[in-house]
C-alpha positions, 0 to 999 in steps of 0.5 A: 500500500502506497503511503501518502505523505501529504494526506497523513500530514493533513490528518496529523494537523487536523488532530491538532498534534505537534508536527515538525514545522520544517518537514511540514513546510517542505512537504506542503510545498509539493516540490519536494520528493520522498528521497530528499528526506532520507536523513530524517527517515521521514516515511517511518516517522510520519507513519508512526505519528499517523498511527499514534494520532489515529489511535488518540482520535479513536479514544477521544471519540469513544469518550465523547460517545460515553458522555453523550450516552450519559447525558441522554440517560439524564435527559430521559430521567428528567423527562420521567420526573415530570410524570411523577406523582404529587406525593413524590415531588413533595417528598423530594422537595422536603428532603431538599429543604432539610437543615443538611441541604445547602442553602444558596438563595433566600426563598420567596414568601407570602406573609399573612398580616392582621393589624388595627390601623388606629394611631398609625399613619397607614401601612406603607413605611414613612420615616417621618411618621409611625406606620405598620411597616415601620414596626414590622421592619424593625422586628425583621432587622432585630432578628437579622432577617434583613440587613440594613440596606434592606431596611433602607431599600425594601426593594432589595429583598423584593418587598411588596404589599398587596394593598395600601391602607390609609391612616387609621384603616385596619386590615384583617387579611393583608398580604405581603411578599418578600425574599427571606431565609428559608428558616423564616417560618420558624421566626413568627413567634419571635417576630410577634414578640417584638411587635405591638399587640395590635399587629400580628403576623398570622402565618407565612407560606412559601410561594413561587420564585417570581410571586408578587403579592400585588401583581398576582392579586385578582381582587380585594375585598374591603369591609365597612362597619357603621351604625345602622341609624345611617340608613334611616329615611328622611321622615324618621327621627332616630336615636342611639337605640335605633334598629333598622328595618329589613326593608331598608337593608333591601333598598340599600343593597339595591342602591349598592348594586348600581356600582357593580360592573366597570365604570369611570370612578373619577368622581369617587377619588381625587387628583384624577380627571374624567378622561384618565383611563386609570379611573376605570375600575371593576366592582365585582360585588357590593352588599350590606349584611344583616344588622348586629348589636354591640354595646346596645348600638346596632351596626351593619357591615358593608362588603365590596369586592373589586379588582382594585380601588383608588384613594377614598373610592370606597368611602365616597361610594358609601357616602353617596349611597347613604345620601340617597337613603337619607333623601339628599340625592336620587339614585340617578346621581350614581349614573351621573357620577360615572360621566364626565362632570365633577360632582359634589360627593361626600366622603363617609368617615374613615372609622369602620373601613378595613381591608378584609381579604386579598384574592389569588384565584388564578395563582391558586388554580395554577400552583396549589395542586403541584405538591410544592406550593400551598393555596393562598386562601388561609382558611385554616387560620380563620379562628385565629384571625377572628379572635384577633378581629374581635379583640383588636379591630371591632372593639376599637371601631365600636368604642370610637363610634360610641365615644366620638360619634363620628357618624352622627357628626358626619350625618349632620354635615351631610346636607351641606353637599349638593350632589350636583356639578360643583366648581373646580377647586377645593370645596367651600369651607363650612360655617360653624353656625351650621352645626346648630342651624340644621333642620334635619329631623332625623338627628335633631332629637338626639344630637344635642345630648350626643353633641354634649357627650362628644364635647361639640356643645357645652351643657348650656348648648353653646359651641366651643372654638372648633379646630381641625384635627386629622380631618375631624372637628374637635372642641378646645376644652 
């Protein structure tokens, strides 16, 4: 068999093996004969190099084939894992979560938080005032759950809230999300020991990596607790022992039903104009429940569920509905409020408003059955939550209503509102004399005694000097 020097040399070169540069230059030129390399014994040298490198090439190909076979087996194994049962997946996840497992990154958690918002300037942290998140972050920092840079910039640990609550507003099932160490659930008791009694972390659940409690939320339910005498019609005189009739509840629900659907709610908030697309909101359900009695005062609970709400939206929706019940406006005003003209709509007192629940229907449907993630429904904690509500949230609303008569005072100012188109700008100031000059027969019989108790009037029936304090009118003693 005739050996081809140049083919052999090309194979050697393709194998990227060392080659005598001088010999390669001579042979590759095509002008040099084999006899010119007798001193180098060229034929035998290259024949030996070719055999060695072909053997090396064959070995490398066999190794590559073995590697490919291993990768194929791994791929098939992973494909088989996709068909594993929920129990097998859950077991493997629990094993990987043991203390002996290597912890590389923090995990994403959903936090169930209940709080009474009285004496707090809302939920969102503000360095200048006292907030719910401020106290919560202090507890996190003391337990080394977060670092100082996380405390200063909550976005660093992906902190998010499902819904912001304003000053004085409470929450029954508020949801927060953030990244925390995997042992975060073990610290709930220690966290609560560092928080005031009116703020409680009820539970935490591990979520998907990219879960965001605000963006994944399908809807929010708010509740509004108020005295039933607010629903009295214009021809009835009421007092603090008033008991609402079932027919009034039915009519009130009929009025509230007009809010259901997608509408332009720019008239029910501030700092938005009539053509702002963000004023379009979807209300899923709004109704008033049956009355109940606490400390001899009858209350009703209004619940409204929607995708999202704007500032003051719920309070104005309720304020207009009460104005219709008491005869100061007609039901047609609701339809007019959805149009483009700015109307004069009263805002119901903030006392009694609370965030009741945050909904994650789509998230639960997609992930709660995978054997790894739990549904964000929290029904298993209802007893604990109800105990907290009965101890810290409802008593504050009831006692404040009885002692401060916030709804009684607000009802007396209700006739000031026109429920018609108003001029741009801030509303005109209310004259102090109006507090004594009302012709409203619904509260005339009981207002004097209630106002004396609240300090609006002295025992002789004279007014003190009124001052503005946190959106309510109080009297200098």
